[in-house]
C-alpha positions in Angstrom: -50.8 -32.4 29.4 -47.2 -33.6 29.1 -47.8 -33.5 25.0 -49.1 -30.0 25.1 -46.1 -29.2 27.5 -43.4 -30.5 25.3 -45.0 -28.9 22.1 -44.9 -25.5 24.0 -41.3 -25.9 24.8 -40.5 -26.8 21.4 -42.2 -23.8 20.1 -40.1 -21.5 22.6 -37.1 -23.1 21.8 -37.7 -22.5 17.8 -38.9 -18.9 18.5 -35.6 -18.2 20.3 -33.4 -19.6 17.5 -35.6 -17.2 15.1 -35.0 -14.1 17.4 -31.1 -15.0 17.4 -30.9 -15.3 14.1 -32.8 -12.0 13.5 -30.3 -10.0 15.9 -27.4 -11.5 14.0 -28.0 -8.6 11.3 -24.9 -7.0 9.3 -23.6 -5.2 12.5 -24.4 -7.9 15.2 -22.9 -10.9 15.4 -23.6 -14.6 16.9 -21.2 -15.9 19.6 -19.5 -18.1 17.4 -18.8 -15.2 14.9 -17.5 -13.5 18.0 -15.2 -16.2 19.1 -14.0 -17.9 15.9 -11.7 -16.7 13.1 -12.9 -19.1 10.3 -16.6 -19.1 10.1 -18.8 -18.8 7.1 -20.6 -15.4 6.3 -24.2 -15.9 6.8 -26.2 -15.0 3.9 -23.2 -14.4 1.5 -24.1 -17.0 -1.0 -28.0 -16.7 -0.4 -29.0 -14.8 -3.6 -26.4 -16.3 -5.9 -23.5 -18.7 -5.6 -21.1 -16.1 -6.8 -20.3 -12.3 -6.3 -17.6 -9.9 -7.6 -15.4 -7.2 -6.3 -14.1 -4.5 -8.4 -10.8 -3.5 -7.0 -10.1 -1.0 -10.1 -12.9 1.0 -8.8 -11.4 1.8 -5.5 -10.5 5.2 -4.8 -7.7 6.5 -2.4 -9.6 6.3 0.7 -11.2 3.0 -0.1 -8.1 0.9 0.3 -5.0 1.0 3.0 -2.0 -1.3 3.3 -2.1 -2.6 7.0 1.2 -1.5 7.8 2.4 1.1 5.1 6.0 1.2 6.1 6.5 -2.6 7.0 8.3 -5.0 4.9 5.8 -7.7 3.9 6.1 -11.5 2.3 3.5 -14.0 1.8 3.5 -17.3 3.8 2.5 -20.6 2.3 0.0 -18.6 0.1 -2.1 -18.0 3.0 -1.4 -14.7 4.7 1.0 -11.7 4.8 3.8 -11.5 7.6 4.6 -8.1 7.8 7.8 -6.8 9.7 7.8 -3.2 11.1 8.7 -1.3 14.0 7.4 -1.5 17.7 4.5 0.6 18.6 3.4 0.9 14.6 -0.2 1.2 13.8 -2.2 -1.7 12.4 -4.7 -0.2 9.9 -7.9 -1.6 8.4 -7.6 -2.7 4.6 -11.2 -1.8 3.7 -14.2 -0.3 5.2 -16.2 -2.7 7.5 -17.6 -3.9 11.0 -15.3 -5.6 13.3 -16.5 -9.0 13.9 -14.1 -10.2 16.3 -11.5 -8.9 18.7 -9.9 -11.2 21.2 -7.2 -13.4 22.3 -6.8 -16.4 19.8 -4.0 -18.7 18.6 -2.8 -15.8 16.8 -2.6 -13.6 20.0 -4.5 -10.5 20.2 -6.5 -10.6 17.0 -8.8 -8.6 14.9 -11.3 -9.7 12.4 -13.1 -7.0 10.1 -16.0 -8.1 8.1 -16.1 -5.6 5.2 -18.9 -4.4 3.0 -17.4 -6.0 -0.3 -18.1 -9.6 1.3 -14.4 -10.3 2.3 -12.9 -10.5 5.5 -9.4 -9.3 6.9 -7.4 -10.8 10.1 -4.9 -8.8 11.9 -2.9 -11.1 14.3 -0.2 -11.0 16.9 -1.4 -7.3 18.2 0.1 -5.8 21.2 -3.2 -4.1 21.8 -6.5 -4.1 20.1 -8.2 -0.8 19.9 -11.4 -1.8 18.5 -14.5 -3.9 19.8 -17.2 -5.9 18.0 -19.6 -4.0 16.4 -17.3 -1.1 15.7 -17.6 0.6 12.3 -14.4 1.1 10.7 -13.0 3.1 7.6 -10.1 2.0 5.1 -7.0 3.2 7.0 -8.2 3.5 10.5 -6.0 1.9 13.2 -7.6 -1.0 14.5 -4.6 -2.1 16.9 -0.9 -1.7 17.8 1.7 -4.1 16.4 3.1 -6.6 18.7 5.9 -9.3 18.5 6.3 -12.6 16.8 9.5 -14.7 17.6 11.0 -11.5 19.0 10.3 -9.0 15.9 7.7 -6.6 15.8 5.7 -7.9 13.1 1.9 -8.6 12.4 0.2 -11.3 10.5 -2.8 -10.1 8.1 -5.1 -12.8 6.2 -8.0 -12.2 3.8 -10.8 -14.6 4.0 -13.9 -15.2 2.0 -16.7 -17.4 3.7 -14.3 -18.1 6.4 -11.5 -19.6 3.9 -8.1 -18.4 3.0 -7.7 -16.2 0.3 -3.9 -15.9 -1.3 -3.0 -12.3 -0.5 -1.5 -12.2 -4.0 -4.7 -12.7 -5.5 -5.7 -9.2 -4.2 -2.8 -7.0 -3.7 1.2 -6.9 -4.6 3.1 -7.3 -1.3 6.3 -5.8 -2.7 4.5 -2.3 -3.7 1.7 -2.6 -1.0 -0.9 -1.7 -3.9 -4.2 -3.4 -4.6 -4.1 -5.2 -8.0 -6.7 -3.2 -10.1 -8.9 -5.8 -11.3 -12.5 -7.6 -10.8 -12.4 -10.9 -8.7 -15.3 -13.1 -9.2 -15.7 -15.4 -5.8 -17.9 -18.7 -6.7 -19.0 -20.9 -4.1 -18.0 -24.7 -5.0 -19.4 -27.1 -2.3 -17.2 -26.3 0.7 -14.8 -24.4 -1.3 -14.7 -21.0 -2.9 -13.3 -20.5 -6.5 -11.6 -17.0 -7.4 -11.5 -16.0 -10.8 -10.1 -12.6 -12.3 -11.5 -10.7 -15.0 -10.3 -7.3 -16.5 -7.1 -7.8 -14.6 -4.1 -5.5 -14.9 -1.8 -7.8 -13.3 0.6 -7.9 -16.1 3.8 -7.1 -14.5 5.1 -4.6 -17.2 7.9 -2.2 -15.6 8.4 -3.1 -12.1 11.8 -0.6 -11.7 13.6 2.2 -13.0 16.8 0.4 -12.6 19.0 0.8 -15.9 20.4 -2.6 -15.2 16.9 -4.3 -15.4 15.7 -2.1 -18.3 13.5 -3.8 -20.8 14.1 -3.0 -24.3 13.8 0.7 -25.4 9.9 1.1 -25.8 10.4 4.1 -28.1 11.7 1.7 -30.7 8.2 0.5 -31.2 6.0 3.6 -30.6 6.8 7.3 -30.2 4.8 7.0 -26.5 4.3 4.4 -24.0 2.5 4.2 -20.6 4.0 3.6 -17.2 2.1 2.2 -14.3 3.6 3.5 -11.1 1.7 1.2 -9.0 3.6 -1.5 -10.7 6.9 -0.2 -9.5 7.8 -2.5 -6.7 8.5 -1.0 -3.3 12.1 -2.1 -3.0 12.8 0.0 -6.4 11.4 3.4 -5.1 11.8 5.5 -2.2 10.7 9.1 -1.1 14.0 11.1 -1.1 13.4 13.0 2.3 11.3 11.0 4.6 9.5 13.1 7.3 9.9 16.5 5.1 7.6 19.2 4.3 7.4 21.3 1.2 8.7 24.7 1.7 8.8 25.8 -2.0 6.8 23.8 -4.8 7.3 23.1 -8.4 6.6 26.0 -10.8 4.9 29.3 -9.7 6.1 32.8 -10.3 9.5 32.2 -10.1 9.3 29.0 -12.5 10.8 26.9 -9.7 12.7 23.6 -11.6 12.0 21.5 -8.6 10.5 21.0 -5.2 12.1 22.2 -2.0 11.5 19.9 1.1 12.8 20.2 4.5 13.5 18.4 7.8 16.8 19.5 9.7 20.4 20.0 8.9 22.4 17.3 8.0 19.4 15.1 7.5 19.7 11.7 5.2 18.8 12.1 1.5 17.8 8.8 0.0 18.0 7.9 -3.8 14.4 7.9 -5.2 15.3 5.0 -7.6 17.8 2.6 -8.7 20.3 4.1 -11.2 23.8 5.5 -11.7 25.2 8.4 -10.4 26.1 11.1 -13.3 27.0 14.1 -11.4 28.3 14.6 -7.8 29.9 17.8 -6.6 29.5 21.5 -6.7 27.6 23.0 -9.5 26.9 26.6 -9.7 23.8 27.7 -7.4 23.1 24.2 -6.8 26.1 23.7 -4.4 27.1 20.3 -3.6 24.7 18.2 -6.3 23.7 14.7 -7.3 22.2 13.6 -10.5 21.3 10.0 -11.1 20.6 8.4 -14.3 17.5 5.9 -14.4 15.9 3.8 -17.1 14.0 5.0 -20.0 15.3 8.5 -19.8 14.7 9.4 -16.3 16.8 11.5 -13.9 16.7 12.6 -10.4 18.6 15.8 -9.3 19.5 16.5 -5.4 21.1 19.7 -4.4 22.5 21.9 -1.5 24.0 18.9 0.2 26.4 19.5 3.3 27.9 16.4 2.1 27.7 13.9 -0.8 28.5 10.2 -0.2 28.6 8.8 -3.8 30.7 9.6 -6.8 30.2 9.7 -10.6 29.7 6.1 -11.7 28.4 4.6 -8.5 25.6 2.2 -8.9 22.9 3.1 -6.2 19.9 1.4 -5.0 16.5 3.1 -4.3 16.7 4.1 -0.5 20.4 4.1 -0.3 21.6 7.2 1.5 23.6 9.5 -1.0 24.0 12.7 0.9 23.2 15.0 3.7 20.9 18.1 3.7 22.7 21.3 3.8 22.7 25.1 2.5 25.7 24.9 -0.2 25.2 27.0 -3.4 22.3 29.6 -3.4 20.4 28.4 -0.3 19.0 30.3 2.6 18.1 27.3 4.6 19.1 23.7 5.0 16.9 21.9 2.6 16.8 19.6 -0.5 16.0 20.9 -3.8 14.7 18.0 -5.7 14.2 17.6 -9.4 12.8 15.1 -11.9 13.9 15.2 -15.5 12.6 13.0 -18.6 14.7 13.2 -21.7 16.6 16.2 -20.6 13.2 18.2 -19.6 12.1 19.0 -16.3 8.7 17.9 -15.1 6.9 18.3 -11.9 8.1 15.9 -9.1 4.5 15.6 -7.7 3.7 13.6 -11.0 5.7 11.0 -9.6 5.4 11.5 -5.7 2.5 12.3 -3.3 4.6 14.6 -0.9 2.0 14.2 1.9 1.8 10.7 2.2 5.6 10.0 0.7 4.4 7.4 -1.7 4.4 7.2 -5.6 1.0 8.3 -7.0 -1.4 5.9 -8.1 -1.4 6.8 -11.6 -0.4 5.9 -15.1 2.2 8.1 -16.8 2.2 8.9 -20.6 5.8 9.3 -21.6 6.3 11.0 -25.3 9.7 10.6 -27.1 9.8 14.2 -27.3 10.2 14.3 -23.3 6.6 15.4 -22.5 5.0 13.6 -19.5 1.3 13.5 -18.7 -0.4 11.7 -15.9 -3.6 10.1 -15.3 -4.9 9.1 -11.9 -6.3 5.5 -11.0 
């Protein structure tokens, strides 16, 4: 009788395990998965000992840097530490399902298991805004940034099968851009090896600072390509953050730039590193500034109430160069912003996405004659 009873208990226990495993599908997680950050992903290597992620195929809506305005650095090749402002929103890097949302050794922590097999960890949150099982899209707010060592900051890690992946393998911390490449993750015992194929990680041109310029590319060819995603974050800045476009480039009046507006006497920022070649009144432009950059690029800023730079000054991207005004032929306080290449105007929207205030995810083809064309990534 006892033997039959023991067999029945064993059967029931085994059946309970089967039911538990069946419940832990793609959108349900075991207690261990909901409690621990570093856990293996069930079934990740069940069909093969390797899988690949093609980051070059990602569209604009498929990826988001977790804190787009933050300053990021990689710590010990393990995670990103991103300094930002109090109350900033922490965003999901890719689409996926929330696996963990609780207090851990990293403070309030969110872990998202992504559809591509990776997981991302967001720590030191002031508040988690998602719960286990929630589906999130890339760029969706998952938490409010908290503090670490008295500074508003977040830590963000990338995991594969519960193990750290160096963030620099996947993205450029300086520009906040994902590296356009295919990564293969191969299980090797208790470890996961990472290999890149079709990588576009060759640095190429990373700034438009004339002091850092490489050899003149037109000495070798009549045209060359410039990948805007490779320009590092510290080497570019949208000239008037928080602005809106009130008059686009071109149109019926052949507008030579774009007019963007915030408020009177707002701070205007240098778009790239460079040297000031004009600063002062200039016909209908009013108070005007022209900055020369590398490879034949120039940017023009006009209608300022005041200029803060003079001819010959070397300026850094993001440096305040003047204040918005309505000098010259202007009916309202705004910034008229132009972009030139080898003396020819081109649409500033080829360089900047005016809505997101970011550089375009595009490669420019630059012709020796001054023609500029763009191919979106």
